C-alpha positions in Angstrom: 0.0 0.0 0.0 1.2 3.5 -0.7 -1.0 5.0 2.0 -2.2 3.3 5.2 -5.9 3.6 6.2 -6.8 5.8 9.1 -9.0 3.1 10.7 -8.4 -0.6 11.0 -11.2 -3.0 12.0 -10.5 -6.6 13.0 -13.3 -9.1 13.8 -12.2 -11.8 16.2 -12.9 -15.3 14.8 -13.2 -18.4 16.9 -9.8 -19.5 15.7 -8.0 -16.3 16.7 -6.7 -15.1 20.0 -7.0 -11.5 21.1 -3.2 -11.4 21.6 -2.8 -12.1 17.9 -4.9 -9.1 16.9 -3.3 -6.8 19.5 0.1 -7.6 17.9 -1.4 -6.6 14.5 -2.6 -3.4 16.1 0.9 -2.6 17.3 2.1 -3.0 13.7 -0.8 -0.9 12.4 -0.1 2.0 14.7 3.6 1.8 13.8 2.6 2.2 10.2 0.4 5.2 10.8 -3.1 3.9 11.4 -4.8 6.3 13.8 -7.4 4.1 15.4 -8.1 0.3 15.6 -11.3 -1.5 16.4 -11.6 -5.0 17.7 -15.0 -6.6 17.3 -15.9 -9.7 19.4 -19.2 -10.9 17.7 -19.6 -13.9 20.0 -20.1 -11.6 23.0 -21.4 -8.4 21.3 -18.4 -6.3 22.4 -16.4 -3.8 20.5 -13.1 -2.2 21.7 -11.8 1.1 20.3 -8.0 1.5 20.5 -6.9 5.1 20.0 -3.4 4.0 21.0 -1.8 0.5 21.4 -2.0 0.6 25.3 -5.4 2.3 25.6 -8.9 1.3 24.7 -12.6 1.8 25.4 -15.0 -1.1 25.5 -18.6 -0.9 24.2 -21.4 -3.5 24.6 -25.1 -3.8 24.2 -25.6 -1.7 27.3 -24.2 1.3 25.5 -26.2 3.4 23.0 -23.3 4.5 20.8 -19.8 3.5 19.9 -17.5 6.6 20.1 -14.2 6.9 18.4 -12.9 10.4 19.3 -9.8 10.1 17.1 -11.8 9.4 14.0 -14.7 11.6 15.1 -17.1 8.7 14.7 -20.3 8.2 16.8 -22.2 5.1 15.7 -25.2 3.4 17.3 -24.1 0.1 18.6 -27.2 -1.5 17.0 -25.6 -0.8 13.6 -22.8 -3.3 14.5 -24.7 -5.9 16.6 -28.3 -6.4 15.3 
C-alpha cells in the first residue's frame, strides 16, 4: 500500500486469540493507522483503540460507539443487530 488507512477494524474469529490481533494493532499503529477497532461478535463487544495501550469497551448496554480520534459516533445497534 502507498498509504495506510486511518482506521483498521478486526473481527475476532473463533480460531484467533486476542493477543494475535493486538500484535497486529501494534504494527498498524507503527505504520500510521490512527485508530483500531476489535469486534468480538460472540459476546457483542467492540473495543476502540486510539493507542496501542489504551482502549474503550462498548457493549449492548451502550447506546453509541464513540471513536474520538476518527470523530465517529455510531449506534451500537448498527454493529450488533
